[in-house]
C-alpha atoms as one frame of an Amber mdcrd trajectory, in Angstrom:
protein
  35.228  34.480  51.761  32.805  33.860  54.603  30.938  30.585  55.244  27.734
  31.767  53.508  29.591  32.851  50.364  31.457  29.537  50.275  28.195  27.574
  50.576  26.536  29.635  47.822  29.570  29.075  45.580  29.446  25.302  46.169
  25.708  25.153  45.337  26.228  27.259  42.211  29.018  24.934  41.070  26.826
  21.875  41.717  23.910  23.392  39.784  26.152  24.247  36.836  27.603  20.730
  36.842  24.134  19.135  37.006  22.861  21.354  34.184  25.735  20.357  31.911
  25.393  16.612  32.622  23.421  14.939  29.820  20.198  13.159  30.763  20.063
   9.390  30.706  18.927   8.045  27.329  15.281   7.049  26.929  13.718   4.750
  24.361  10.208   5.314  23.017   8.034   3.991  20.221   6.009   6.224  17.957
   3.134   5.386  15.630   2.454   8.045  13.018  -0.866   8.042  11.148  -2.241
   9.938   8.186  -0.863  10.124   4.653   2.561   8.873   5.707   3.307   6.105
   3.214   4.416   6.802  -0.338   5.609  10.302   0.638   9.193   9.437   1.708
   8.267   9.600   5.398  10.722   6.807   6.334  13.641   8.411   4.471  12.756
  11.765   6.011  12.664  10.160   9.489  16.080   8.556   9.003  17.574  11.873
   7.876  16.067  13.828  10.781  16.959  11.223  13.424  20.555  11.189  12.237
  20.702  15.008  12.301  19.519  15.036  15.918  21.701  12.087  16.958  18.932
   9.609  17.758  19.403   5.836  17.463  16.672   3.455  16.370  14.635   2.388
  13.374  11.551   3.173  11.286   9.191   0.979   9.243   5.892   0.976   7.399
   3.006  -0.988   8.867   0.422  -2.817   6.809  -2.341  -0.659   8.301  -0.892
   2.397   6.490   0.870   3.907   9.502   4.579   4.338  10.170   6.190   2.967
  13.336   9.505   4.106  14.781  11.728   3.338  17.746  13.686   6.346  18.996
  16.469   6.211  21.587  18.327   9.254  22.863  18.308  12.012  25.433  14.862
  13.366  26.367  15.342  16.760  24.686  16.302  15.079  21.387  13.285  12.786
  21.631  11.026  15.786  22.201  12.501  17.505  19.145  12.008  14.371  17.032
   8.392  14.068  18.165   7.728  17.652  17.057   9.366  16.984  13.702   7.293
  13.810  13.245   4.105  15.818  13.795   5.067  17.979  10.787   6.652  15.282
   8.627   7.969  15.770   5.096   6.244  18.245   2.798   4.063  15.661   0.986
   2.853  13.976   4.185  -0.375  14.753   6.002   0.109  13.661   9.616  -3.156
  13.208  11.515  -1.738  11.755  14.747   1.497  10.812  16.486   1.269   8.443
  19.438   4.455   8.198  21.526   4.773   5.719  24.372   7.571   4.071  26.378
   9.153   1.166  24.566   8.603  -2.311  25.959  11.506  -3.637  23.899  14.309
  -5.077  25.977  17.059  -4.213  23.540  18.365  -0.708  23.154  18.864  -0.092
  19.431  22.407  -0.141  18.084  24.226   3.063  17.177  22.678   4.699  14.135
  19.243   4.844  12.591  17.929   2.486   9.926  14.837   1.232   8.084  13.236
  -2.101   9.014  10.981  -4.190   6.762   7.214  -3.616   6.787   5.330  -5.293
   9.624
């Protein structure tokens, strides 16, 4: 193997290794608006987050919206955001606002429901 082939092989191995290394977890908050209360949106969110492997919580807000904290790898968070835009069959989602979390604590393992805020 000549020097050029060896260098190409090393770069290919590094690229493969980098591609298989999971991204660092991110934590975001989401506020979902529309007809999202009384349609099992929280239960649906818990089920979907657990399927994807996201940690965090979900709760109703007194203004009629649903708030959630999602923590996981960026591709899982993107998938969860897309699912939240659709919601369960009886929901009518009008908007989903996702923004970086300002919470200091990373949620514990698992996904759960918090009391209404």
